C-alpha positions as CSV (number, residue, x, y, z in Angstrom):
1,X,7.0,19.9,15.2
2,X,7.9,18.9,11.6
3,X,6.8,15.4,10.7
4,X,8.2,13.4,7.8
5,X,7.2,10.2,6.3
6,X,10.3,8.3,5.6
7,X,10.7,6.5,2.3
8,X,9.8,2.7,2.4
9,X,13.4,2.1,1.8
10,X,14.5,3.5,5.0
11,X,15.2,1.2,7.8
12,X,12.1,-0.5,9.3
13,X,11.3,-1.4,12.9
14,X,8.5,-3.7,11.9
15,X,5.7,-4.6,9.4
16,X,2.2,-4.5,10.6
17,X,-0.5,-6.7,9.1
18,X,-4.1,-7.3,9.7
19,X,-5.4,-11.1,9.6
20,X,-8.5,-11.8,7.5
21,X,-11.9,-12.4,9.2
22,X,-15.4,-13.5,8.0
23,X,-16.9,-11.0,5.6
24,X,-17.9,-10.2,1.9
25,X,-14.5,-10.1,0.6
26,X,-13.0,-13.3,2.4
27,X,-14.6,-15.7,0.1
28,X,-17.8,-17.8,-0.5
29,X,-16.7,-21.2,-0.2
30,X,-14.4,-22.9,2.5
31,X,-11.7,-23.5,0.0
32,X,-11.8,-19.7,-1.1
33,X,-11.6,-18.8,2.6
34,X,-8.7,-20.9,3.4
35,X,-6.9,-19.6,0.3
36,X,-7.3,-16.1,1.7
37,X,-5.9,-17.0,5.0
38,X,-3.0,-18.9,3.6
39,X,-2.1,-16.0,1.2
40,X,-2.0,-13.4,4.1
41,X,0.0,-16.0,6.1
42,X,2.5,-16.5,3.2
43,X,3.2,-12.8,2.8
44,X,3.7,-12.5,6.7
45,X,6.4,-15.2,6.7
46,X,7.9,-13.9,3.6
47,X,8.3,-10.5,5.3
48,X,9.4,-12.1,8.7
49,X,12.6,-13.4,6.9
50,X,13.8,-9.9,6.9
51,X,12.1,-8.0,9.9
52,X,9.5,-8.5,12.7
53,X,5.9,-8.8,11.7
54,X,3.0,-7.8,14.1
55,X,-0.5,-9.2,13.0
56,X,-3.6,-7.5,14.4
57,X,-6.2,-10.3,14.8
58,X,-9.8,-9.9,15.6
59,X,-10.9,-11.9,18.6
60,X,-13.2,-14.1,16.6
61,X,-10.1,-15.2,14.6
62,X,-7.7,-15.9,17.5
63,X,-7.6,-19.6,17.3
64,X,-7.3,-19.6,13.5
65,X,-4.5,-17.1,13.4
66,X,-2.3,-19.0,15.8
67,X,-3.0,-22.2,13.9
68,X,-2.2,-20.7,10.4
69,X,0.5,-18.2,11.4
70,X,2.5,-20.5,13.5
71,X,5.6,-19.2,15.3
72,X,7.5,-16.2,14.4
73,X,4.7,-13.6,14.0
74,X,3.5,-11.4,16.9
75,X,-0.2,-11.4,17.3
76,X,-2.2,-8.5,18.9
77,X,-6.0,-8.8,19.2
78,X,-8.4,-5.9,18.4
79,X,-11.9,-5.5,16.9
80,X,-11.6,-5.7,13.0
81,X,-14.0,-5.6,10.1
82,X,-11.4,-5.4,7.4
83,X,-8.0,-6.7,6.8
84,X,-6.2,-4.2,4.4
85,X,-3.8,-2.8,6.9
86,X,-2.2,-0.3,4.5
87,X,-5.4,1.6,4.2
88,X,-6.9,1.8,7.6
89,X,-3.7,1.5,9.7
90,X,-1.7,4.5,10.7
91,X,0.9,6.2,8.5
92,X,4.1,6.2,10.3
93,X,6.2,9.5,10.4
94,X,9.3,10.8,12.3
95,X,10.3,14.2,13.6
96,X,14.0,14.9,12.5
97,X,14.3,17.4,15.2
98,X,13.3,14.9,17.9
99,X,15.4,11.8,17.6
100,X,13.6,8.5,18.8
101,X,10.1,10.0,18.3
102,X,7.6,8.3,16.2
103,X,4.4,9.7,14.9
104,X,1.3,8.0,13.5
105,X,-1.0,9.8,11.3
106,X,-4.6,8.7,11.7
107,X,-6.4,9.5,8.5
108,X,-10.2,9.2,8.4
109,X,-11.1,5.8,7.0
110,X,-14.6,5.2,5.5
111,X,-14.2,2.0,3.5
112,X,-12.8,3.7,0.4
113,X,-15.7,6.0,0.0
114,X,-18.4,4.5,2.0
115,X,-19.9,2.1,-0.4
116,X,-22.7,0.0,0.6
117,X,-20.7,-3.3,0.7
118,X,-17.9,-2.0,3.0
119,X,-17.6,-2.8,6.5
120,X,-15.2,-0.4,8.1
121,X,-16.2,1.3,11.5
122,X,-14.1,-1.2,13.6
123,X,-10.9,-0.9,11.4
124,X,-11.2,2.8,11.5
125,X,-10.0,2.6,14.9
126,X,-7.1,0.5,14.4
127,X,-4.7,3.4,13.7
128,X,-5.2,4.7,17.3
129,X,-4.8,1.1,18.6
130,X,-1.6,0.8,16.8
131,X,-0.3,4.2,17.7
132,X,-0.9,3.4,21.4
133,X,0.7,-0.2,21.1
134,X,4.0,1.3,20.0
135,X,3.9,4.5,21.9
136,X,3.5,6.8,18.9
137,X,2.3,10.5,18.9
138,X,-1.0,10.4,17.3
139,X,-1.5,12.9,14.5
140,X,-5.1,13.4,13.8
141,X,-6.3,14.3,10.2
142,X,-9.6,15.2,8.9
143,X,-8.8,14.0,5.4
144,X,-10.2,10.9,4.3
145,X,-7.4,9.1,3.1
146,X,-5.7,5.7,2.7
147,X,-2.2,4.5,2.9
148,X,-2.3,2.9,-0.4
149,X,-3.3,6.3,-2.0
150,X,0.2,8.0,-1.3
151,X,3.8,7.1,-2.1
152,X,6.7,9.5,-0.9
153,X,10.3,9.7,-1.5
154,X,11.2,10.8,2.2
155,X,12.5,14.0,0.8
156,X,9.3,16.2,0.3
157,X,7.7,14.4,-2.5
158,X,4.2,12.6,-2.6
159,X,2.4,11.0,-5.4
160,X,-1.5,11.3,-5.3
161,X,-4.3,10.6,-7.6
162,X,-7.2,13.1,-8.4
163,X,-9.7,10.2,-8.0
164,X,-8.8,9.3,-4.4
165,X,-7.9,12.4,-2.4
166,X,-10.6,14.5,-4.3
167,X,-13.2,11.7,-4.4
168,X,-16.6,13.4,-3.4
169,X,-17.3,10.4,-1.5
170,X,-14.3,10.9,0.6
171,X,-13.5,14.5,0.7
172,X,-16.5,16.5,-0.9
173,X,-15.0,19.9,0.0
174,X,-11.3,19.3,-0.8
175,X,-9.3,20.6,-3.5
176,X,-5.8,20.1,-4.5
177,X,-4.5,23.1,-2.5
178,X,-6.4,21.8,0.8
179,X,-4.8,18.3,0.2
180,X,-1.3,19.6,-0.4
181,X,-1.4,21.6,2.7
182,X,-2.5,18.5,4.6
183,X,0.2,16.4,3.0
184,X,2.8,19.0,4.1
185,X,1.6,19.1,7.6
186,X,1.3,15.4,8.1
187,X,4.0,13.8,5.9
188,X,6.5,16.6,5.4
189,X,5.5,16.5,1.6
190,X,5.9,20.0,0.1
191,X,5.6,18.8,-3.4
192,X,2.6,16.8,-4.5
193,X,2.4,15.1,-7.9
194,X,-1.0,14.5,-8.9
195,X,-1.8,11.6,-11.3
196,X,-5.1,11.6,-13.1
197,X,-6.2,8.2,-12.2
198,X,-5.4,4.5,-11.1
199,X,-5.8,1.3,-13.1
200,X,-9.1,0.4,-14.7
201,X,-10.1,-2.4,-12.5
202,X,-9.7,-0.2,-9.4
203,X,-12.8,1.5,-10.4
204,X,-15.0,-1.6,-10.2
205,X,-17.4,-1.9,-7.2
206,X,-15.0,-3.4,-5.0
207,X,-12.0,-1.1,-6.0
208,X,-10.4,1.9,-4.3
209,X,-11.0,4.4,-7.0
210,X,-7.6,4.7,-8.0
211,X,-4.9,3.9,-5.5
212,X,-1.4,5.0,-6.5
213,X,0.5,2.1,-5.0
214,X,-0.7,-0.3,-7.8
215,X,0.4,2.1,-10.7
216,X,3.7,3.9,-9.5
217,X,6.0,4.2,-6.7
218,X,9.2,6.3,-6.0
219,X,11.9,3.3,-5.8
220,X,14.6,6.1,-5.0
221,X,14.8,10.1,-5.2
222,X,14.3,11.0,-8.7
223,X,13.4,7.5,-9.9
224,X,9.7,6.1,-10.4
225,X,8.8,2.6,-11.2
226,X,5.6,2.7,-13.4
227,X,3.1,-0.2,-14.4
228,X,3.7,-0.9,-18.0
229,X,0.8,-2.4,-20.0
230,X,2.0,-2.9,-23.1
231,X,-0.9,-4.8,-24.8
232,X,-3.1,-2.1,-26.5
233,X,-6.3,-4.3,-26.2
234,X,-6.0,-3.6,-22.3
235,X,-7.6,-0.4,-21.2
236,X,-4.6,0.2,-18.9
237,X,-2.4,0.6,-22.0
238,X,-3.9,4.0,-22.4
239,X,-4.0,4.7,-18.6
240,X,-0.4,4.1,-18.1
241,X,0.6,6.3,-21.1
242,X,-1.4,9.1,-19.7
243,X,0.5,8.7,-16.3
244,X,3.9,8.5,-18.0
245,X,3.1,11.7,-19.6
246,X,2.5,13.3,-16.4
247,X,5.4,12.0,-14.8
248,X,7.5,12.9,-17.7
249,X,6.7,16.6,-17.1
250,X,6.9,16.4,-13.3
251,X,9.4,17.6,-10.9
252,X,10.2,16.3,-7.5
253,X,10.6,18.4,-4.2
254,X,14.2,18.9,-5.2
255,X,13.6,20.1,-8.6
256,X,14.7,16.8,-10.5
257,X,13.0,15.3,-13.5
258,X,12.0,11.7,-12.9
259,X,13.8,8.7,-14.4
260,X,10.9,6.5,-15.5
261,X,11.5,2.7,-15.1
262,X,9.0,0.4,-16.7
263,X,7.7,-2.5,-14.9
264,X,5.8,-4.5,-17.4
265,X,2.5,-6.0,-16.4
266,X,2.2,-9.9,-16.6
267,X,0.6,-11.4,-19.8
268,X,-2.6,-12.3,-18.4
269,X,-5.2,-9.9,-19.5
270,X,-8.4,-11.1,-18.1
271,X,-10.0,-13.3,-15.3
272,X,-13.5,-14.2,-14.7
273,X,-14.5,-10.7,-13.7
274,X,-12.9,-8.7,-16.6
275,X,-9.7,-6.9,-17.2
276,X,-7.2,-7.8,-14.4
277,X,-5.2,-5.1,-12.7
278,X,-2.3,-7.5,-11.7
279,X,0.8,-5.3,-11.1
280,X,4.3,-5.6,-10.0
281,X,4.3,-2.1,-8.7
282,X,2.3,-3.2,-5.5
283,X,5.6,-4.7,-3.9
284,X,6.6,-4.0,-0.4
285,X,10.4,-2.9,0.4
286,X,11.7,-4.3,3.7
287,X,15.0,-4.5,5.6
288,X,17.3,-6.0,3.1
289,X,14.6,-7.2,0.6
290,X,11.7,-6.7,-1.4
291,X,8.5,-8.7,-1.4
292,X,7.2,-9.0,-4.8
293,X,3.8,-10.0,-6.3
294,X,3.8,-13.2,-8.3
295,X,1.1,-14.2,-10.7
296,X,2.0,-17.7,-11.7
297,X,3.8,-16.6,-14.9
298,X,7.4,-17.8,-14.6
299,X,8.8,-15.6,-17.2
300,X,7.0,-12.3,-16.4
301,X,7.7,-12.8,-12.6
302,X,11.2,-13.4,-13.2
303,X,11.4,-10.3,-15.3
304,X,9.9,-8.4,-12.6
305,X,12.3,-9.7,-10.1
306,X,15.1,-8.6,-12.3
307,X,13.6,-5.0,-12.6
308,X,13.0,-4.8,-8.8
309,X,16.5,-6.1,-8.1
310,X,18.0,-3.3,-10.1
311,X,15.6,-0.7,-8.6
312,X,16.7,-1.7,-5.1
313,X,20.2,-2.6,-5.3
314,X,21.5,-4.8,-2.5
315,X,18.1,-6.1,-1.7
316,X,16.9,-9.8,-2.0
317,X,13.7,-9.9,-4.1
318,X,11.3,-12.7,-3.0
319,X,8.2,-13.5,-5.0
320,X,4.8,-14.5,-3.1
321,X,1.8,-15.6,-5.1
322,X,-0.6,-12.5,-5.1
323,X,-3.3,-13.8,-7.1
324,X,-5.5,-14.6,-4.1
325,X,-4.9,-11.1,-2.9
326,X,-5.6,-9.4,-6.0
327,X,-8.8,-11.3,-6.2
328,X,-10.0,-9.7,-3.2
329,X,-9.1,-6.1,-4.3
330,X,-5.5,-5.5,-3.6
331,X,-1.8,-6.7,-3.3
332,X,1.1,-7.2,-1.1
333,X,1.5,-3.6,-0.5
334,X,-2.2,-3.1,0.3
335,X,-2.2,-5.6,3.1
336,X,1.1,-4.4,4.9
337,X,2.3,-1.1,6.6
338,X,5.9,-0.5,7.4
339,X,6.9,1.1,10.8
340,X,10.2,3.1,10.4
341,X,13.0,2.7,12.8
342,X,13.7,5.5,15.2
343,X,16.9,6.0,17.2
344,X,17.3,8.2,20.1
């Protein structure tokens, strides 16, 4: 078997999500909690304009999910304690030698490094639940990893960060060679490009310690969209300059140098917690469309749509307000997971 993770731009069968439930990151007040539910529902309905959406719902949230989601979203019930589907759900792969076969990589999930606040033991079982629901072959991995910690081009290249896969709270015995081998086995990625880190906010207490899907993504073979913080007063100005340097020297699995496309950050630099990590890189590509993060900045949101439309020609770019999602530690890409289409 030779598993391969298709690029996000390849045709999808559906998108998977997980419905929020009571817990530390949901929100302290009723208004904050309702804001969270509404944000997840808004993303689900935006995606559903382009492809089917299946939402995993904890039994405790059954009634609310049906009320908030309404029609058009498939609901499957399973015990949850987290709701970031990209990270604890399976990474879907295909086997080009066996048409019609879908695989599902079950990474070890420990709540982004087992911090004291995280509740993750129920959600760690969702990859297997999802694989069973779609009849996918399960590919077990001993690597602690999350879907937000990888980006692929579908042709053998994967983007990683030193601070995620080599995080001692995740994989204390890993080195680059071991991770590279596991990426090749599970994703068919023979060339790993190691970025030094992620965005500054992502290293706060509730961060992921450097997920790549908020800083860079391969929009097409040989082309990378890079978060571009242009304000030198923001610490991510230096971070993205460092990452740009690494990408400029890198070569993908086909030996190509990358064309680096800047995706400028919004103008907002701070919120009540400090420097923001608002990023348009954290979008989701769907069948015929792109679901883009919006931040209530008309000019910056429109500029991001223009860049994304050019990066993904022929796709409609739809903006959804992602501020409630980012306030809880992630973005649109973080709460979704694509299931590639397979044909017999």
